[in-house]
N, C-alpha and C positions, 0 to 999 in steps of 0.2 A: 455577294451582296447588297444591299443601301439594311440597314436598324434603325427602327424609329425608335424616336424617346417623349415623351410627352411630359409631363409637370417640371418645368424649367422653365424661371423667367429670363427677363433684364427687366430691370428697373420696374421694375413688379410687376412689368407687363407677361403675361405665358406666352411660351413660345411651345414651338416645336425642331429638333433636330433629329435631322437628315445624313445619318455614315454614311458613305461607302470603305471605308478606311483607309481613303487618299482627299478631300475631301468633309466638312461638317460643316454643316448650308441648318440656316437657324431661319424659319419663319414663323410670323405671329400672327397669326389668325385673323384672334382682335384687332389688330390696326390693320385691315384691309391683308392682308394678305402679305403683311412685305416684306422682306429677306434681308431678316436679321445682320448672316452675317454668314459670309462664306470665305472658310479656312481651308486653308493646304500642311494638313494635320504634321506632313516631313518635316517642313521646315517655319512651320507657325507662322504664314502669311496671310495677311489678314487685307481678304482683294479689294472689302467694300471701306468707304470712308464711315467715317461716324461725327457727329459734330457734342463735341463734350461740353457743350452747353443745353443739353437740350436731353431732357432725357423720354425715352422711348414707352411711348404713352397716346391712348389712346382722343382728337380728339375731334372736337365736332363738326356736324358736314355746316359744308360753305365756309372753314377754315381758312385764312392764308394758308401756303403752302409754303414756299422763300421760305418767308423767319419763323414756319418752325419743322423745318429739313431735320430731321435726324439725320441719314440720309441711309445708306442701305439700295434696297432699289425695290420702287411702288410702283402700283401697274393707271395708269394714269385711264381711265374708263372714264366718260367716255371724250373727252374732250381734254389741254392741257390750257388753255386760257378761256379767262372767263367768258361768256360764247355764251347766245342764245345759238338751240341746237332743236330745227323742225319745231318752232319758236315756245323750244323753254329755255327758262335757262338756266345756264348747267352753271356750278359753280369752281373753283379756278385749279386742275389739274384731274378735273370729272369727282367724284361722288367717292367711288371705290374706296378713294386712301382714303378713307374717317370711315367706312366703313365696317363693324365688325360680323366675318366668319365665319361660319359653321365648319370643322376640322372632321372630320371621317381618317378612320384609321386602315385597310382593310389591303393585309401581309405588308404586300412591302413599299405602297402607295396610299400620300396625302393627297383625299380630295378636300379640297376645301371651298362654302359655296352661302352664296347669301340674299 
């Protein structure tokens, strides 16, 4: 069974924690739904790299991705490199990683939308 905990934060950024007893996964809905941590509870092994020089924080849309990469896992929608898509300029690594998402918990499920 998965437990979901709200009211936690990393660098003052709210996170939601999912825990199945084996893995603990922290997600930051206000930072594009970034997966911040994947921790193996028995060994304490952190599977995701973090840039110790940066804080986890929301950046403005259109920000450069590489110098602001905190670590973790980001969803790159709709693109990777800055390029026009259907005639519309799309920023570095898309738009989703800088947008706040709403988080809703229903039972043992976390749904993010925005």
